[in-house]
C-alpha positions as CSV (number, residue, x, y, z in Angstrom):
1,M,3.9,20.7,13.6
2,G,3.7,21.8,10.0
3,V,5.4,20.2,6.9
4,G,8.7,20.6,6.1
5,Q,9.7,21.1,9.8
6,F,10.8,17.6,10.9
7,S,14.0,16.4,12.0
8,P,15.6,13.1,13.5
9,V,14.7,14.9,16.5
10,D,11.4,15.9,15.8
11,L,10.9,12.5,14.8
12,R,11.5,11.0,18.4
13,K,9.0,13.7,19.6
14,V,6.5,12.7,17.0
15,L,6.2,8.9,18.0
16,A,6.9,9.7,21.8
17,G,3.2,7.7,23.4
18,K,1.9,6.9,19.8
19,S,0.3,4.1,18.9
20,A,1.6,4.1,14.7
21,S,4.0,2.8,12.3
22,V,4.6,2.8,8.8
23,S,6.8,0.7,6.4
24,P,7.9,1.5,3.0
25,R,9.0,-1.6,0.6
26,I,10.4,-2.2,-2.7
27,G,9.0,-5.6,-4.3
28,N,9.4,-6.9,-7.6
29,I,7.1,-5.0,-9.6
30,S,5.7,-2.0,-7.3
31,E,6.7,0.2,-3.9
32,T,4.3,0.3,-1.4
33,V,4.1,2.2,2.0
34,S,2.1,0.5,4.2
35,G,0.8,1.7,7.7
36,Q,-1.7,1.1,11.2
37,C,-1.9,3.3,14.1
38,S,-5.0,3.9,16.8
39,A,-8.3,6.0,15.9
40,T,-6.4,9.1,17.6
41,D,-2.9,8.9,16.3
42,V,-3.7,8.9,12.1
43,E,-1.7,12.2,12.0
44,T,1.3,10.3,13.2
45,M,0.9,7.9,10.6
46,L,0.9,10.5,8.2
47,Q,3.1,12.6,9.5
48,L,5.5,9.1,9.2
49,T,4.5,8.6,6.0
50,Y,5.6,12.1,4.9
51,L,9.0,11.7,6.6
52,Y,9.6,8.4,4.5
53,F,9.2,10.0,1.1
54,T,10.9,13.1,1.9
55,Q,13.7,12.5,4.5
56,P,15.1,9.1,4.4
57,R,18.8,9.1,5.8
58,K,21.7,6.8,6.1
59,D,22.4,5.4,9.8
60,D,25.9,4.0,9.4
61,E,25.3,1.7,12.8
62,L,22.4,0.6,11.7
63,F,23.5,-0.4,8.6
64,K,26.5,-2.4,9.5
65,S,24.2,-4.4,12.2
66,F,21.8,-5.1,9.4
67,V,24.8,-6.9,7.6
68,S,26.1,-8.7,10.5
69,K,23.1,-10.1,11.6
70,Q,22.2,-10.9,7.7
71,Q,25.5,-12.7,7.2
72,A,25.3,-14.8,10.5
73,L,21.7,-15.7,9.4
74,Y,22.4,-17.1,5.9
75,Q,25.7,-18.4,7.1
76,N,23.5,-20.8,9.4
77,M,21.2,-21.6,6.8
78,S,23.4,-22.3,4.3
79,S,23.9,-25.4,6.2
80,D,20.6,-26.7,5.9
81,P,19.5,-29.0,3.2
82,Q,16.3,-27.2,2.2
83,F,17.8,-23.8,1.8
84,T,19.8,-25.7,-0.7
85,F,17.2,-27.4,-2.6
86,Q,15.1,-24.0,-2.3
87,D,17.9,-22.5,-4.1
88,S,17.9,-25.4,-6.8
89,V,14.4,-25.2,-7.1
90,F,14.5,-21.3,-8.3
91,K,17.3,-22.7,-10.6
92,I,15.5,-25.3,-12.5
93,L,12.1,-23.3,-12.4
94,Y,13.8,-20.4,-14.3
95,K,16.8,-22.0,-15.8
96,N,19.1,-19.5,-13.8
97,H,17.4,-16.4,-15.4
98,P,18.6,-13.1,-14.1
99,W,16.1,-12.0,-13.2
100,A,14.9,-15.1,-11.0
101,P,14.2,-14.9,-7.5
102,K,17.4,-16.0,-5.5
103,L,18.3,-16.6,-2.2
104,P,21.3,-14.8,-1.0
105,K,24.7,-16.3,0.6
106,A,26.3,-14.7,3.3
107,E,29.0,-13.5,1.2
108,N,26.8,-11.4,-0.8
109,F,25.7,-9.0,2.1
110,A,29.4,-7.7,2.4
111,L,29.4,-5.9,-1.2
112,I,26.1,-3.5,-0.5
113,D,27.1,-0.3,-1.2
114,E,25.1,2.0,1.8
115,Q,25.0,5.0,-0.5
116,R,23.6,3.2,-3.2
117,A,20.9,1.2,-1.5
118,L,19.5,5.1,-0.3
119,D,19.9,6.3,-3.9
120,I,17.6,3.4,-5.5
121,Y,15.0,4.2,-2.4
122,K,15.5,7.9,-3.4
123,E,14.6,7.5,-6.5
124,R,11.7,4.9,-5.8
125,F,10.3,6.9,-3.0
126,G,11.2,10.8,-4.1
127,N,8.5,11.4,-6.6
128,A,5.0,10.4,-5.3
129,N,3.4,10.5,-8.9
130,G,1.4,7.5,-9.5
131,F,1.1,6.5,-6.1
132,T,-2.5,5.8,-4.5
133,F,-3.0,6.2,-1.0
134,V,-5.8,4.0,0.6
135,L,-6.8,4.7,4.1
136,V,-9.5,2.5,5.9
137,G,-10.6,3.1,9.5
138,A,-12.4,4.9,11.9
139,F,-11.8,8.4,11.3
140,D,-14.0,11.9,10.6
141,L,-13.6,12.5,7.0
142,V,-13.8,16.5,7.8
143,K,-11.3,16.3,10.1
144,I,-9.0,13.7,8.4
145,K,-9.0,15.9,5.2
146,P,-6.4,18.5,6.0
147,L,-4.4,16.0,7.5
148,I,-4.5,14.4,4.0
149,A,-4.0,17.8,2.4
150,T,-0.9,18.6,4.7
151,Y,1.0,15.2,4.6
152,L,0.1,13.4,1.6
153,A,-1.1,16.6,-1.0
154,S,2.2,18.2,-0.3
155,L,4.4,15.4,-1.0
156,P,6.9,15.6,-4.1
157,S,5.4,14.7,-7.4
158,K,6.5,15.4,-10.8
159,P,5.1,14.2,-14.1
160,T,6.3,10.7,-14.8
161,K,4.6,7.1,-16.5
162,S,4.8,4.3,-14.2
163,A,4.0,1.0,-16.1
164,Y,4.9,-2.8,-14.8
165,K,8.0,-3.6,-16.6
166,D,8.1,-7.3,-18.1
167,V,11.6,-8.8,-17.8
168,G,11.1,-11.5,-19.6
169,L,11.4,-14.0,-16.7
170,R,9.0,-17.4,-17.5
171,P,9.0,-20.5,-15.7
172,V,10.4,-23.6,-17.6
173,K,7.9,-25.2,-20.2
174,G,7.7,-28.8,-20.6
175,S,8.1,-31.5,-18.5
176,V,11.2,-31.5,-16.1
177,K,12.2,-33.6,-13.5
178,K,15.2,-32.9,-11.0
179,E,16.5,-35.0,-7.7
180,V,18.6,-32.9,-5.6
181,K,20.8,-34.7,-3.3
182,K,21.9,-32.9,0.1
183,G,22.2,-33.6,3.5
184,T,22.3,-37.2,5.5
185,E,19.5,-36.9,7.7
186,P,16.7,-39.6,6.1
187,K,14.3,-36.5,5.0
188,S,12.8,-35.6,1.5
189,F,10.9,-33.0,0.0
190,I,8.6,-33.2,-2.8
191,R,7.9,-30.0,-5.1
192,M,5.5,-29.9,-8.1
193,F,4.6,-27.0,-10.3
194,W,2.1,-26.0,-13.2
195,N,2.9,-22.7,-14.8
196,G,1.6,-20.9,-17.4
197,E,-0.1,-17.8,-18.9
198,A,-3.9,-17.6,-18.7
199,P,-6.2,-14.3,-18.9
200,Y,-6.9,-13.1,-15.3
201,S,-10.5,-12.5,-14.0
202,D,-11.8,-12.5,-10.7
203,T,-14.0,-15.4,-11.9
204,E,-10.8,-17.8,-12.8
205,Q,-9.1,-16.9,-9.5
206,L,-11.6,-18.1,-7.5
207,K,-12.0,-21.6,-9.6
208,L,-8.7,-21.7,-9.1
209,Q,-8.5,-21.3,-5.4
210,A,-11.4,-23.6,-5.3
211,L,-9.9,-26.6,-6.7
212,T,-6.7,-25.9,-4.8
213,E,-8.6,-26.0,-1.3
214,V,-10.4,-28.8,-2.6
215,L,-7.3,-31.2,-3.6
216,N,-6.0,-29.8,-0.2
217,I,-8.8,-31.8,1.6
218,K,-7.6,-35.0,-1.0
219,I,-4.4,-34.7,0.3
220,I,-4.8,-34.7,3.7
221,E,-7.5,-37.4,3.5
222,S,-5.3,-39.7,1.4
223,L,-1.9,-38.6,1.7
224,R,-1.5,-37.9,5.4
225,E,-4.1,-39.8,7.3
226,D,-4.4,-42.8,5.3
227,M,-1.0,-43.4,3.9
228,G,1.0,-41.5,6.8
229,G,3.3,-40.3,4.5
230,I,3.1,-36.8,5.3
231,Y,3.8,-34.5,7.9
232,G,2.5,-31.1,6.7
233,G,3.0,-29.4,3.1
234,G,-0.3,-28.8,0.7
235,M,-1.2,-27.4,-2.7
236,F,-1.4,-23.4,-3.3
237,G,-2.2,-21.6,-6.7
238,N,-2.6,-18.0,-7.7
239,L,-3.4,-16.0,-10.9
240,S,-1.5,-13.2,-11.8
241,K,-2.2,-10.2,-14.1
242,N,1.1,-8.3,-13.6
243,P,3.6,-8.3,-15.2
244,Y,2.1,-10.5,-17.2
245,S,-1.3,-12.5,-17.5
246,S,-0.2,-16.0,-15.7
247,Y,-1.0,-19.1,-13.4
248,S,1.2,-20.6,-11.0
249,I,0.1,-23.8,-8.5
250,G,2.5,-25.8,-6.5
251,V,2.4,-28.6,-4.1
252,S,4.8,-29.3,-1.5
253,L,5.1,-32.8,0.4
254,P,7.7,-32.8,3.1
255,C,8.4,-36.6,4.1
256,G,10.5,-39.7,3.9
257,P,12.6,-40.9,1.3
258,E,11.2,-44.2,1.2
259,N,7.8,-42.3,0.7
260,V,8.5,-40.5,-2.4
261,D,7.6,-42.2,-5.1
262,K,4.4,-43.5,-3.9
263,L,3.3,-40.1,-2.7
264,I,4.0,-38.6,-5.7
265,T,2.0,-41.1,-7.6
266,A,-0.8,-41.0,-4.7
267,A,-1.2,-37.0,-5.5
268,L,-1.4,-37.1,-9.2
269,A,-3.7,-39.9,-8.4
270,E,-5.8,-37.3,-6.9
271,I,-5.4,-34.9,-9.5
272,D,-6.9,-37.3,-11.8
273,K,-10.1,-37.9,-10.2
274,I,-10.9,-34.3,-9.9
275,K,-10.2,-34.2,-13.8
276,A,-12.4,-36.8,-14.7
277,S,-15.0,-36.3,-12.3
278,G,-14.9,-33.1,-10.0
279,P,-15.2,-32.9,-6.3
280,T,-17.7,-34.3,-4.6
281,D,-20.8,-32.2,-3.2
282,E,-19.2,-32.2,0.0
283,D,-15.9,-31.7,-0.3
284,L,-16.9,-28.6,-2.1
285,N,-19.2,-27.7,0.6
286,K,-16.6,-27.6,2.7
287,V,-14.5,-25.4,0.9
288,K,-17.5,-22.8,0.6
289,E,-18.2,-23.3,4.0
290,T,-15.0,-22.3,5.4
291,W,-14.8,-18.9,3.0
292,K,-18.1,-18.1,4.3
293,Q,-16.8,-18.3,7.8
294,Q,-13.4,-16.7,7.0
295,Y,-15.2,-14.1,5.0
296,D,-17.6,-13.4,8.1
297,V,-14.3,-12.2,10.1
298,N,-12.5,-10.7,7.7
299,I,-15.2,-7.7,6.8
300,K,-14.7,-6.6,10.3
301,D,-11.0,-6.2,9.7
302,N,-9.7,-2.8,8.2
303,M,-6.5,-4.8,6.8
304,F,-8.9,-6.8,4.8
305,W,-10.8,-3.8,3.2
306,A,-7.5,-1.9,2.8
307,R,-6.5,-5.4,0.4
308,Q,-9.3,-5.8,-1.4
309,I,-9.3,-2.0,-2.4
310,I,-5.7,-1.7,-3.3
311,Q,-6.3,-5.0,-5.5
312,S,-9.3,-3.5,-7.2
313,I,-7.1,-0.6,-8.3
314,E,-3.9,-3.2,-9.3
315,L,-6.3,-5.1,-11.3
316,G,-8.3,-2.9,-12.6
317,S,-11.6,-4.6,-11.2
318,N,-14.7,-3.6,-9.6
319,A,-13.7,-3.0,-5.7
320,A,-17.5,-3.5,-5.5
321,E,-17.3,-7.1,-6.1
322,V,-16.2,-7.8,-2.5
323,L,-20.1,-7.3,-1.6
324,S,-21.1,-10.5,-4.0
325,Y,-18.5,-12.6,-2.4
326,E,-20.5,-14.8,-0.7
327,K,-22.9,-15.2,-4.2
328,R,-20.1,-16.4,-6.0
329,I,-19.3,-18.7,-3.6
330,A,-22.6,-20.2,-4.0
331,A,-22.7,-20.3,-7.7
332,L,-19.5,-22.3,-7.8
333,T,-20.1,-25.9,-9.2
334,S,-18.1,-29.5,-9.5
335,K,-17.9,-28.3,-12.8
336,D,-16.2,-24.9,-12.5
337,V,-13.5,-26.8,-10.5
338,K,-13.0,-29.9,-12.8
339,D,-12.6,-27.4,-15.6
340,A,-10.3,-25.4,-13.8
341,A,-8.1,-29.0,-12.8
342,N,-8.0,-29.6,-16.7
343,K,-7.5,-26.2,-17.7
344,Y,-4.6,-25.3,-15.1
345,L,-3.2,-28.8,-14.2
346,D,-1.7,-30.0,-17.7
347,M,0.9,-32.7,-17.4
348,K,2.8,-31.4,-20.4
349,N,3.7,-28.8,-18.4
350,Y,4.6,-30.1,-15.2
351,I,7.7,-29.6,-13.1
352,Q,8.7,-32.0,-10.2
353,V,12.0,-31.2,-8.0
354,V,12.8,-33.7,-5.0
355,L,14.9,-33.5,-2.2
356,N,17.3,-36.6,-1.2
357,P,19.9,-37.2,1.2
358,E,23.1,-37.8,-0.1
359,K,23.1,-41.3,0.9
C-alpha cells in the first residue's frame, strides 16, 4: 500500500490482525508522536505515523462522547477536597498566571470547538519540519530504510523555525505559607516546594536526584515508620533546560490534621541534617544500589533507550553518557548530596501549602 492511498476503510485493513499503535501528543513546549509494535509490524506503525501527520479527521460522535465523559469525570472530581486543593496549589505557586497549569471544570468542555481543535492539530502536525524520529528495537536496517523513505521521508515538510517559547511562567519567589480549608473528613495534605533558576547539566541532575532519593529514605524512616504520621507521599525533584534552565523540588505528605505541624517540622529537620552533614554512607549506598539494579533492568527495555536518545537530542547532551551511568553513580559522594541540598533547598525560596478540613 503506497503513500497517499489511505482512506478510513484502508486504515481498518491496515490494523487488522496487527500489533501496532501510535499516539500523537501536544505538550506544553513540544509535540511528540510515540508508537510501539511487534517486530513484524514495523511497517504498520510507520503507516499509522504517516496517517496521523497527513490525514487527521473529525469524528463527531467520538468528540461528543469525549466531552460527555470528561464532563462527568470532572463533575465528580470537583467534590473531592484534594481536587480543590491541587487547583489552589497551582494558583498560589504561579500567582494566577494565565499560562499556569489549571485543572479544568466540567463546564469548560462544552466550550471546546471541535473544528478549532482539529485546526490546531493540523497546525502542529501538518508540517514535519523540525521533527526528529528515533526508532529502537528489533529490525533489519536494510529492510527498514525503504519503509522510512516511504512513510517518514515523504511527510509534508516546509522550512520553518522551531524554538521553545518562554512565556514568562515562573513560580512565586520568597517564603510563602498558605492554608486551604475544604471538606469535612479528618484528612490533611501537605505540599512543600523549592523552585528557582539554575544551569542544567547531567551531573547536577544526578546530584539532585540523589538528594531526593536520600531524603525519601529519611522521610519513610522518620515520618512514616517512627512517627506513624503519614501513609504515603514523598519527595521528588528535577532539573529542566527548556523553556528555561530551572529546578523544581516538591514534597507531598498526606496525613491527619493533628499531625500537620509536627510532620512539617520533622521533614524540615531531616533536610537540615543533610545540609549540615550530608547523607550517611549507608543511605547513599542504598540509593546507588537501587539505581544499579534499575539500570540492569532498564538496559533491556527499548523504551529506555528511546528516552535516553530523545533526551540527549532535547538537551543537547551526549547520548553515549548512558554507557557511563554506573561509573557516574559510583563517583557520587556524600559531599555532592550535601552541596545539592544547600544549593537547591533554600528556605528563603520556600512555598508551603496545607489542606485542612473546614472544621
